[in-house]
N, C-alpha and C positions, 0 to 999 in steps of 0.2 A: 684901234687896239691891237698891239701884236700877237698872233698867234702863238709864238714861241719865244720863252725867255729862257736865258742863260746866264746863270751867275759863276762867275769866276773868282775866288779867294787870292787875293796878293798878299805877300810879305815881302819886304826887301826884292824884289822881283824886277829889279831897274833893266839887266841886259835881257832879260825873256820878252819885257813890255815893248821894248825897242824893237825886236822880233816880229812880235806881235801887230806891233803900226805897220813897220815894212811890207807884212804877208796881208794885211787889209786895204795897202795902198796899191798893191799888185792886182788882187782879186778887184780891187774897183768894184765893191759889193755897198750896198746902201740901200737895202731892202726894209721895206717899212711893219712886215710880215714878224720880225724877231727884232728882239731885242739883245742885248750884251751888256749883264750888270757887272763890272768889275768893284770888288770889294776888298779895298785897302784897308790892312787890320793894322796899321800903326807902324806902316816901314818907315825906316830911318836913313834909307839910301836914298835916293833923287825919283824913286818911284813916283811920288806925287807930282812931282813937274813933268814927268812924260804921261803922266794919266791927265791931266789936265789940256796935256797938247793932241791927246786921242782923241778927248770928249770933245773938243771943238773942231773937231778933223770931220770927226762921224756923227752924225745926227741919232742913229742907232744903238747910240752907247753911253748908258749913263753910267759915274762914279759914285760912290757911296765910300765915307771915308770915316774909319773908325778910330777912336783916338784913346 
């Protein structure tokens, strides 16, 4: 169980999500003591596809999609 949970809201953040993914890859961070929960609030851009890629790449990231 993670010691720290971070919730990040997201709506039409395609460009920023690409940046976040790139920064996480640079950090090579995969710590089981934290979890990052990204909540997609019904984005209409390509955010949902990018979030799926991010979730597959990082085990500590969970995606919640609201419609």
